[in-house]
C-alpha positions as a Markdown table, in Angstrom:
| # | Residue | x | y | z |
|---|---|---|---|---|
| 1 | Unk | 54.6 | 87.3 | 93.3 |
| 2 | Unk | 54.2 | 85.6 | 96.7 |
| 3 | Unk | 54.7 | 88.9 | 98.5 |
| 4 | Unk | 52.2 | 90.5 | 96.2 |
| 5 | Unk | 49.6 | 87.9 | 97.0 |
| 6 | Unk | 50.2 | 88.3 | 100.7 |
| 7 | Unk | 49.8 | 92.1 | 100.4 |
| 8 | Unk | 46.6 | 91.7 | 98.4 |
| 9 | Unk | 45.1 | 89.2 | 100.8 |
| 10 | Unk | 46.3 | 90.6 | 104.1 |
| 11 | Unk | 47.3 | 94.1 | 103.4 |
| 12 | Unk | 50.7 | 93.4 | 104.7 |
| 13 | Unk | 54.1 | 94.1 | 103.2 |
| 14 | Unk | 56.4 | 91.3 | 104.5 |
| 15 | Unk | 60.1 | 90.8 | 104.0 |
| 16 | Unk | 61.3 | 87.8 | 101.9 |
| 17 | Unk | 62.7 | 86.3 | 105.1 |
| 18 | Unk | 59.2 | 85.8 | 106.5 |
| 19 | Unk | 57.9 | 84.0 | 103.5 |
| 20 | Unk | 59.4 | 80.6 | 104.4 |
| 21 | Unk | 56.2 | 78.9 | 105.3 |
| 22 | Unk | 54.6 | 79.9 | 102.0 |
| 23 | Unk | 57.5 | 79.0 | 99.7 |
| 24 | Unk | 58.7 | 75.4 | 99.1 |
| 25 | Unk | 62.3 | 75.2 | 100.3 |
| 26 | Unk | 63.5 | 72.6 | 97.9 |
| 27 | Unk | 62.4 | 72.1 | 94.3 |
| 28 | Unk | 62.4 | 68.4 | 93.2 |
| 29 | Unk | 62.1 | 66.8 | 89.8 |
| 30 | Unk | 58.4 | 67.7 | 89.7 |
| 31 | Unk | 59.0 | 71.4 | 90.4 |
| 32 | Unk | 56.3 | 72.6 | 88.0 |
| 33 | Unk | 53.7 | 70.6 | 90.0 |
| 34 | Unk | 55.1 | 72.0 | 93.2 |
| 35 | Unk | 54.9 | 75.5 | 91.8 |
| 36 | Unk | 51.3 | 74.9 | 90.7 |
| 37 | Unk | 50.4 | 73.5 | 94.2 |
| 38 | Unk | 52.1 | 76.5 | 96.0 |
| 39 | Unk | 50.2 | 79.0 | 93.8 |
| 40 | Unk | 46.8 | 77.3 | 94.3 |
| 41 | Unk | 47.4 | 77.3 | 98.1 |
| 42 | Unk | 48.3 | 81.0 | 98.0 |
| 43 | Unk | 44.9 | 81.8 | 96.5 |
| 44 | Unk | 43.3 | 80.7 | 99.8 |
| 45 | Unk | 43.4 | 83.5 | 102.3 |
| 46 | Unk | 42.9 | 81.1 | 105.3 |
| 47 | Unk | 45.9 | 79.1 | 104.2 |
| 48 | Unk | 48.0 | 82.2 | 104.1 |
| 49 | Unk | 46.8 | 83.3 | 107.5 |
| 50 | Unk | 47.4 | 79.9 | 109.1 |
| 51 | Unk | 50.8 | 79.5 | 107.5 |
| 52 | Unk | 52.1 | 82.9 | 108.5 |
| 53 | Unk | 50.7 | 82.8 | 112.0 |
| 54 | Unk | 51.2 | 79.2 | 113.1 |
| 55 | Unk | 54.6 | 79.8 | 114.5 |
| 56 | Unk | 53.6 | 83.1 | 116.1 |
| 57 | Unk | 50.3 | 82.2 | 117.8 |
| 58 | Unk | 48.9 | 79.3 | 119.7 |
| 59 | Unk | 45.4 | 80.8 | 119.0 |
| 60 | Unk | 45.4 | 79.8 | 115.3 |
| 61 | Unk | 45.4 | 76.4 | 113.7 |
| 62 | Unk | 48.7 | 75.0 | 112.5 |
| 63 | Unk | 49.0 | 73.7 | 109.0 |
| 64 | Unk | 50.0 | 70.0 | 109.2 |
| 65 | Unk | 50.6 | 69.5 | 105.5 |
| 66 | Unk | 49.3 | 70.0 | 102.0 |
| 67 | Unk | 48.7 | 68.1 | 98.8 |
| 68 | Unk | 47.9 | 70.0 | 95.6 |
| 69 | Unk | 45.4 | 72.7 | 96.6 |
| 70 | Unk | 44.3 | 70.8 | 99.7 |
| 71 | Unk | 45.8 | 71.5 | 103.1 |
| 72 | Unk | 45.3 | 69.8 | 106.5 |
| 73 | Unk | 45.0 | 71.5 | 109.8 |
| 74 | Unk | 44.7 | 70.3 | 113.4 |
| 75 | Unk | 41.2 | 68.8 | 114.0 |
| 76 | Unk | 39.2 | 70.5 | 116.7 |
| 77 | Unk | 35.4 | 70.5 | 117.4 |
| 78 | Unk | 33.9 | 73.8 | 116.7 |
| 79 | Unk | 31.6 | 75.6 | 119.2 |
| 80 | Unk | 27.9 | 75.9 | 118.6 |
| 81 | Unk | 24.9 | 77.7 | 120.1 |
| 82 | Unk | 23.3 | 74.2 | 120.5 |
| 83 | Unk | 25.7 | 73.5 | 123.4 |
| 84 | Unk | 24.5 | 75.0 | 126.6 |
| 85 | Unk | 28.1 | 76.1 | 127.3 |
| 86 | Unk | 28.7 | 77.1 | 123.6 |
| 87 | Unk | 31.6 | 74.6 | 123.4 |
| 88 | Unk | 31.7 | 70.8 | 123.9 |
| 89 | Unk | 32.9 | 70.3 | 127.5 |
| 90 | Unk | 31.8 | 66.6 | 127.9 |
| 91 | Unk | 35.3 | 65.4 | 128.9 |
| 92 | Unk | 36.3 | 68.3 | 131.0 |
| 93 | Unk | 32.9 | 68.7 | 132.8 |
| 94 | Unk | 30.7 | 65.7 | 132.2 |
| 95 | Unk | 28.3 | 66.6 | 135.0 |
| 96 | Unk | 28.4 | 70.4 | 135.1 |
| 97 | Unk | 28.7 | 72.0 | 138.5 |
| 98 | Unk | 32.1 | 73.1 | 139.7 |
| 99 | Unk | 34.0 | 71.3 | 136.9 |
| 100 | Unk | 31.9 | 73.2 | 134.3 |
| 101 | Unk | 32.4 | 76.6 | 136.0 |
| 102 | Unk | 36.1 | 75.9 | 136.2 |
| 103 | Unk | 36.3 | 75.0 | 132.5 |
| 104 | Unk | 34.4 | 78.1 | 131.4 |
| 105 | Unk | 36.6 | 80.3 | 133.5 |
| 106 | Unk | 39.7 | 78.8 | 131.9 |
| 107 | Unk | 38.3 | 79.3 | 128.4 |
| 108 | Unk | 37.2 | 82.9 | 129.2 |
| 109 | Unk | 40.8 | 83.6 | 130.4 |
| 110 | Unk | 42.1 | 82.1 | 127.1 |
| 111 | Unk | 39.7 | 84.4 | 125.1 |
| 112 | Unk | 41.2 | 87.4 | 127.0 |
| 113 | Unk | 44.7 | 86.1 | 126.2 |
| 114 | Unk | 43.8 | 85.8 | 122.6 |
| 115 | Unk | 42.3 | 89.4 | 122.6 |
| 116 | Unk | 45.5 | 90.8 | 124.1 |
| 117 | Unk | 47.7 | 88.8 | 121.7 |
| 118 | Unk | 45.8 | 89.9 | 118.6 |
| 119 | Unk | 45.8 | 93.5 | 119.8 |
| 120 | Unk | 49.5 | 93.8 | 120.8 |
| 121 | Unk | 51.8 | 91.1 | 119.6 |
| 122 | Unk | 51.8 | 91.6 | 115.8 |
| 123 | Unk | 53.1 | 94.5 | 113.8 |
| 124 | Unk | 49.5 | 95.4 | 113.1 |
| 125 | Unk | 46.3 | 94.8 | 115.2 |
| 126 | Unk | 44.3 | 91.8 | 114.0 |
| 127 | Unk | 40.6 | 92.4 | 113.8 |
| 128 | Unk | 38.0 | 89.6 | 114.0 |
| 129 | Unk | 34.9 | 90.6 | 112.2 |
| 130 | Unk | 32.8 | 87.4 | 112.6 |
| 131 | Unk | 32.9 | 86.4 | 116.2 |
| 132 | Unk | 30.6 | 83.5 | 117.0 |
| 133 | Unk | 31.1 | 80.1 | 118.7 |
| 134 | Unk | 31.2 | 78.2 | 115.4 |
| 135 | Unk | 34.4 | 80.1 | 114.4 |
| 136 | Unk | 36.4 | 79.0 | 117.5 |
| 137 | Unk | 37.4 | 75.7 | 119.1 |
| 138 | Unk | 38.9 | 74.7 | 122.5 |
| 139 | Unk | 41.9 | 72.4 | 123.0 |
| 140 | Unk | 42.1 | 70.0 | 125.8 |
| 141 | Unk | 44.1 | 72.5 | 127.8 |
| 142 | Unk | 41.3 | 75.1 | 127.3 |
| 143 | Unk | 43.2 | 77.2 | 124.8 |
| 144 | Unk | 40.9 | 79.1 | 122.5 |
| 145 | Unk | 41.7 | 78.6 | 118.8 |
| 146 | Unk | 40.4 | 80.6 | 115.9 |
| 147 | Unk | 39.5 | 78.0 | 113.3 |
| 148 | Unk | 37.7 | 80.2 | 110.7 |
| 149 | Unk | 39.6 | 83.4 | 109.8 |
| 150 | Unk | 37.8 | 84.3 | 106.6 |
| 151 | Unk | 36.7 | 87.5 | 108.3 |
| 152 | Unk | 40.0 | 88.3 | 110.1 |
| 153 | Unk | 41.9 | 91.4 | 108.9 |
| 154 | Unk | 45.1 | 93.2 | 109.9 |
| 155 | Unk | 44.8 | 96.9 | 110.5 |
| 156 | Unk | 45.8 | 98.1 | 107.0 |
| 157 | Unk | 43.2 | 95.8 | 105.3 |
| 158 | Unk | 40.6 | 96.7 | 107.9 |
| 159 | Unk | 41.0 | 100.4 | 107.2 |
| 160 | Unk | 40.7 | 99.8 | 103.5 |
| 161 | Unk | 37.4 | 97.8 | 104.1 |
| 162 | Unk | 35.8 | 100.3 | 106.4 |
| 163 | Unk | 36.6 | 103.5 | 104.4 |
| 164 | Unk | 33.5 | 103.5 | 102.2 |
| 165 | Unk | 30.7 | 105.9 | 101.2 |
| 166 | Unk | 27.9 | 106.3 | 103.7 |
| 167 | Unk | 24.7 | 108.2 | 104.6 |
| 168 | Unk | 24.6 | 107.0 | 108.2 |
| 169 | Unk | 26.5 | 104.9 | 110.8 |
| 170 | Unk | 24.6 | 101.7 | 109.7 |
| 171 | Unk | 26.4 | 101.9 | 106.4 |
| 172 | Unk | 29.7 | 101.6 | 108.2 |
| 173 | Unk | 29.1 | 98.3 | 109.9 |
| 174 | Unk | 31.1 | 95.4 | 108.4 |
| 175 | Unk | 29.7 | 92.4 | 110.2 |
| 176 | Unk | 31.2 | 92.7 | 113.8 |
| 177 | Unk | 33.5 | 95.6 | 112.9 |
| 178 | Unk | 31.9 | 99.0 | 113.1 |
| 179 | Unk | 33.0 | 102.5 | 112.0 |
| 180 | Unk | 31.2 | 105.8 | 112.0 |
| 181 | Unk | 29.9 | 107.9 | 109.2 |
| 182 | Unk | 31.3 | 111.4 | 108.8 |
| 183 | Unk | 28.2 | 113.2 | 107.4 |
| 184 | Unk | 30.2 | 116.2 | 106.3 |
| 185 | Unk | 31.9 | 114.1 | 103.6 |
| 186 | Unk | 29.5 | 111.1 | 103.6 |
| 187 | Unk | 32.5 | 108.8 | 104.2 |
| 188 | Unk | 33.0 | 106.0 | 106.8 |
| 189 | Unk | 36.0 | 106.5 | 109.1 |
| 190 | Unk | 38.9 | 104.1 | 108.5 |
| 191 | Unk | 39.2 | 103.6 | 112.3 |
| 192 | Unk | 37.2 | 100.8 | 113.8 |
| 193 | Unk | 35.2 | 102.1 | 116.8 |
| 194 | Unk | 34.4 | 98.8 | 118.6 |
| 195 | Unk | 36.9 | 96.1 | 119.6 |
| 196 | Unk | 37.4 | 92.3 | 119.5 |
| 197 | Unk | 36.9 | 92.3 | 123.3 |
| 198 | Unk | 33.6 | 94.1 | 123.2 |
| 199 | Unk | 32.1 | 91.7 | 120.6 |
| 200 | Unk | 33.4 | 88.6 | 122.6 |
| 201 | Unk | 31.8 | 90.0 | 125.7 |
| 202 | Unk | 28.6 | 90.6 | 123.9 |
| 203 | Unk | 28.4 | 87.3 | 121.9 |
| 204 | Unk | 30.2 | 84.8 | 124.2 |
| 205 | Unk | 30.8 | 86.1 | 127.8 |
| 206 | Unk | 27.2 | 87.4 | 128.0 |
| 207 | Unk | 25.9 | 83.8 | 127.5 |
| 208 | Unk | 28.1 | 82.5 | 130.3 |
| 209 | Unk | 28.0 | 85.2 | 132.9 |
| 210 | Unk | 24.8 | 87.3 | 132.5 |
| 211 | Unk | 22.3 | 84.9 | 134.0 |
| 212 | Unk | 22.4 | 83.1 | 137.3 |
| 213 | Unk | 22.7 | 79.3 | 137.1 |
| 214 | Unk | 20.2 | 77.2 | 139.0 |
| 215 | Unk | 22.8 | 75.5 | 141.0 |
| 216 | Unk | 25.6 | 78.2 | 141.2 |
| 217 | Unk | 29.1 | 76.9 | 141.8 |
| 218 | Unk | 30.4 | 80.4 | 142.3 |
| 219 | Unk | 29.5 | 82.7 | 145.2 |
| 220 | Unk | 26.8 | 85.3 | 144.5 |
| 221 | Unk | 29.0 | 88.4 | 145.0 |
| 222 | Unk | 31.6 | 87.2 | 142.5 |
| 223 | Unk | 28.9 | 86.2 | 140.0 |
| 224 | Unk | 27.3 | 89.7 | 140.3 |
| 225 | Unk | 30.7 | 91.4 | 139.8 |
| 226 | Unk | 31.3 | 89.3 | 136.7 |
| 227 | Unk | 27.8 | 90.1 | 135.3 |
| 228 | Unk | 28.5 | 93.8 | 135.8 |
| 229 | Unk | 31.9 | 93.6 | 134.2 |
| 230 | Unk | 30.6 | 91.8 | 131.2 |
| 231 | Unk | 27.8 | 94.3 | 130.7 |
| 232 | Unk | 30.4 | 97.1 | 131.0 |
| 233 | Unk | 32.7 | 95.4 | 128.5 |
| 234 | Unk | 29.9 | 94.8 | 126.0 |
| 235 | Unk | 29.0 | 98.4 | 126.0 |
| 236 | Unk | 25.6 | 98.3 | 127.6 |
| 237 | Unk | 26.9 | 100.4 | 130.5 |
| 238 | Unk | 29.2 | 103.4 | 130.5 |
| 239 | Unk | 29.1 | 103.7 | 126.7 |
| 240 | Unk | 31.1 | 106.6 | 125.4 |
| 241 | Unk | 29.7 | 108.8 | 122.6 |
| 242 | Unk | 33.1 | 109.0 | 121.0 |
| 243 | Unk | 34.2 | 105.4 | 121.1 |
| 244 | Unk | 32.7 | 102.0 | 121.7 |
| 245 | Unk | 36.2 | 100.5 | 122.3 |
| 246 | Unk | 36.2 | 98.6 | 125.6 |
| 247 | Unk | 38.6 | 100.4 | 128.0 |
| 248 | Unk | 41.7 | 98.6 | 129.1 |
| 249 | Unk | 40.6 | 98.6 | 132.7 |
| 250 | Unk | 37.6 | 96.4 | 131.8 |
| 251 | Unk | 40.0 | 93.8 | 130.3 |
| 252 | Unk | 42.0 | 93.7 | 133.6 |
| 253 | Unk | 38.8 | 93.7 | 135.7 |
| 254 | Unk | 37.5 | 90.7 | 133.8 |
| 255 | Unk | 40.9 | 89.0 | 134.1 |
| 256 | Unk | 41.1 | 89.6 | 137.9 |
| 257 | Unk | 37.5 | 88.4 | 138.4 |
| 258 | Unk | 38.0 | 85.2 | 136.4 |
| 259 | Unk | 41.2 | 84.4 | 138.3 |
| 260 | Unk | 39.3 | 85.0 | 141.6 |
| 261 | Unk | 36.7 | 82.6 | 140.3 |
| 262 | Unk | 39.3 | 79.9 | 139.7 |
| 263 | Unk | 40.8 | 80.4 | 143.2 |
| 264 | Unk | 37.4 | 80.1 | 144.8 |
| 265 | Unk | 36.6 | 76.9 | 142.9 |
| 266 | Unk | 40.0 | 75.5 | 143.8 |
| 267 | Unk | 39.4 | 76.3 | 147.5 |
| 268 | Unk | 36.0 | 74.4 | 147.3 |
| 269 | Unk | 37.8 | 71.4 | 145.9 |
């Protein structure tokens, strides 16, 4: 029954050996209450995600414990558009300038690490369909953590969601996850045509790197290259008619430029 719930929620068929985090290891005298608690937790998709992924990814919240249908996770302050840097950086960069530029570069690199991780390190690609600052938080070491995964889907579930009836491409947009309408059969394709990276570039990196700060801490040529790479990544330049998926070379270009930014800031220090 646990395996059936996981398949229903995540679209994944998992072996019994991987269910440990969702299944109480030892039944005590109050086993009926334990069973009721375990079942109520299983009805919450985020709990299932966090429990299964906490030992596999540093980019999701660990479950610290549970009581009845409540569960506790690591407390982190969420991002917000109200912050000029999207995430609270008061401790890391209290006065902006070089410290702020350094913190943002570290966070951007962690976003890239998360993109690569969700793309390549699980048995199925993990799609994020609601990318905005409020759904992420930053640890003290600048690690990006997904704190709201209500709209995260592994590939099998994503294909099931996208494959719907349509009369145009706009009918195939599921929040930040897009597909295309095949007008011959009036059906959305099961394959997502944009990517986590493209949406992050559009909704987060664009805010950081697509305008020149008044007191730039990074050299103009490097800032210009970052702006161009972010535009290319977001799809506003070099958009292919067949696919909006950001090319792998854009990922590595962004990574190289962010590492160069950190080296430049380090040299200034």
